[in-house]
C-alpha angles and dihedrals in degrees: 000000000000118000127240119250104234092190094056121106087222109100114257094235090054092050090050092046090055091047091053092043092053090056090053095046090047090054095243087126109037129212111284093016120128114243120219116287115264092248089054090052090049090057095044097046097034095230137121126279089240090059093050093046092051093047092050091045089055090051088052090052091050092049100244095117139014132207128229115198112246093004108065140241124316137192111256118239091249093174088075090063103030096231141018099236091119130044112271119220114188113216105173130158124190123213127191117188136161098252135341093194093078124074095248093054094043093052095048092049091049091054091050095045096048092053094045092049091053088056096046097257129132126218131225114193133199130180113220095186089212090296116135092201092052092048092050090049093052092049091052091051093047091052089057090056091060095238120186096225146341136233112200137179106212120244114252130222141068114353089003094158095054094044096048092045090060090058096044094047088062089058092046091050090053090045092239112156114235139177127201117223131202091356138040139196121245093204096054127062104220141126119279143165120215141150122259094269098164098045097043093047090047092052093047094048091046090051091051090051092049087051090059104269112137097166116049120176119212128207112201133175140211118336116283139130094260095058092041091053093046090052089049090055090048092050093047091054092050091050093048089054094044093245115144119241110245116199090198088069092058116083124184122198139165109257090206089069090055091051087053090053097255110133098149092117092054091045089055091048092051091047095051098041119060102146098088124089097194136039122205111198112196095216139010095259090060089047090054088050091056093053093046090048091053089050091053089050087054089237134124118229104273113256090230093053116097116210123203124188126194099217134038102235136131114294131178107297092247089058099051095099098032100072133075104217134216103206115210118209094239097163091049090048090056093045093048094047090053091047091051093048094049090051089054092050101042101034098032092234105155100163105123115253129191118210116193116187127202119256119217126220118227110198120208126209092244118078094338125174132210120247 
């Protein structure tokens, strides 16, 4: 590092600022890279800490670098702005979700993005595709981009609480604010935004029972808090109406197989079980699986079979009027999660908060029930 000319009439801090700036402009220190600590610069340039601090502060003002409390000083990603004539303030939020190509994911992301944009923040999105390794990789990459906070939808599947906790503990260790969306973890006290899975499932099941259904089959998917809560609501309604819980009426399948066109497991379930008069599918992918399975059986959905779908997404055209829908407030979930995260960032409020939003029931003409 160049030395400072003590005999020059140019202030030492200004000389040092130009030396540091030259290294940035020349690409010696790249965007996002941490520059040497101020004490290290003091030793290399043989100047006071006051001089270094003032020089670095000027670089912050000019937008060449930015400081992160407790972590150091980093080169600003100037290519995003074209030049460093004005101070640069990074306001980046990361978001990791299962899949933005489906309607549910797109709507949630839109809610997040609209709120963040109104507050001057930008959004970086990653799709984890229900892969723990992919989610962990995205989180590691986002941390390198010096994001202000993260919104994440936990990965589902076996040991989902333990796996997701490993990811989130990294954020907590780095003091990065985060909010869970659509799902939560029972073993970790943190902020989340979800729909009222227990209450809405309870109300729907109770309504089915009051409409004469004593045997209600449930199709559930990979392990997660949402499905567990929806099953809790279902079980509570059975208990309230003195109807025994029958494990044979609960069928668990991997939604990824349905997306791949494999509904053999659902077809077998429908073939072997004929005692139920209603089917409650815990998301729209499972609902699609039911319709495709009936098609493979070369059967129409029986006219006396009531179908209920938790979610109001696109189904096969023949199924559009067959299902009673529980419509989650996806956009509001996204908006609220962003609002909660920004409050954590800007006001320093880190006390965990749970936001539970009401789910609407959309009744169809066919086999509808009264709530």
